[in-house]
C-alpha positions as MATLAB code, in Angstrom:
seq = 'MKAHRWFAIVVLMMAMAGSAFAREAKSKVTPAFPELAKRMNITGVVKVEVVVAPNGSVKSAKATGGHPLLIDAAVTAAKGFKYESNPEETTEKIEFKFGGSN';
ca = [
       2.034    6.830   10.182;
       2.363    8.552    6.805;
      -1.423    8.942    6.460;
      -1.563   10.766    9.797;
       1.244   13.081    8.755;
      -0.513   13.860    5.439;
      -3.778   14.595    7.271;
      -1.959   16.944    9.682;
      -0.383   18.810    6.764;
      -3.768   19.241    5.050;
      -5.368   20.500    8.279;
      -2.494   22.945    8.817;
      -2.763   24.252    5.238;
      -6.509   24.771    5.636;
      -5.979   26.647    8.903;
      -3.338   28.858    7.319;
      -5.588   29.552    4.329;
      -8.415   30.665    6.671;
      -9.498   33.674    4.648;
      -9.157   31.875    1.286;
     -12.716   30.587    1.733;
     -15.619   33.015    1.800;
     -17.628   33.167    5.003;
     -21.361   32.744    4.760;
     -23.433   35.833    5.552;
     -26.023   34.962    8.210;
     -27.965   38.179    7.644;
     -27.830   40.751    4.869;
     -29.035   44.327    4.562;
     -30.586   45.672    1.371;
     -29.283   49.159    0.563;
     -31.708   52.055    0.210;
     -31.724   53.340   -3.365;
     -30.642   57.009   -3.103;
     -33.438   59.341   -4.231;
     -31.105   61.495   -6.356;
     -29.788   58.412   -8.155;
     -33.396   57.316   -8.854;
     -34.314   60.724  -10.275;
     -31.198   60.699  -12.452;
     -31.866   57.096  -13.596;
     -28.483   55.961  -12.320;
     -28.097   52.199  -12.020;
     -25.175   49.885  -11.593;
     -23.155   47.662   -9.332;
     -21.196   48.774   -6.289;
     -18.434   46.498   -5.028;
     -17.654   46.657   -1.322;
     -14.839   44.995    0.604;
     -15.547   44.292    4.284;
     -13.310   43.222    7.151;
     -15.193   40.734    9.314;
     -14.291   40.165   12.969;
     -14.103   36.624   14.382;
     -17.557   37.087   15.968;
     -19.074   37.759   12.510;
     -19.633   41.511   12.800;
     -18.337   43.851   10.106;
     -15.423   45.908   11.436;
     -14.995   48.083    8.365;
     -16.301   48.479    4.832;
     -14.981   50.337    1.806;
     -16.193   50.619   -1.760;
     -13.847   49.284   -4.414;
     -15.992   50.256   -7.389;
     -19.284   51.783   -8.397;
     -21.065   55.049   -9.118;
     -20.326   57.750   -6.521;
     -24.044   58.399   -5.884;
     -24.567   54.733   -4.959;
     -21.478   54.106   -2.846;
     -22.690   55.503    0.503;
     -25.856   53.384    0.444;
     -23.875   50.246   -0.412;
     -21.236   50.800    2.285;
     -23.920   51.521    4.906;
     -25.754   48.302    3.986;
     -22.525   46.267    4.028;
     -21.775   47.425    7.575;
     -25.058   45.837    8.656;
     -24.189   42.346    7.400;
     -23.591   39.601    9.967;
     -21.386   36.613    9.153;
     -20.779   33.184   10.620;
     -18.236   33.078   13.442;
     -14.685   32.161   12.498;
     -11.464   31.912   14.512;
      -9.788   34.478   12.242;
     -10.623   37.944   10.957;
     -11.412   37.732    7.241;
     -11.937   40.037    4.282;
     -15.056   39.470    2.188;
     -16.392   41.016   -1.017;
     -20.008   42.047   -1.582;
     -21.689   43.323   -4.755;
     -24.854   45.418   -4.637;
     -26.985   45.914   -7.773;
     -28.962   49.145   -7.996;
     -31.818   49.472  -10.490;
     -32.464   47.376  -13.561;
     -33.336   43.748  -12.899;
     -32.087   42.910   -9.416;
];
């Protein structure tokens, strides 16, 4: 009886933690390197936070760090990602590297 109760508690904790585990991206989009950033030799990392619907589509994306000339390309690419289905909406983090050694 106690083993069943322990198992139920673990399952409940995992269900409540839902978004504590990253969802796997089924398809990713590579951002276009902005021409102005190329000409100005701007490189770097852009961090994007996405809200993923239960069906795996990206509902919203916002940059949380990165060079202003690179942000639009990163956010646009992030919106094109497709994730595994999940019963809950989750928030995921993506990092895009522009220039240098990708």
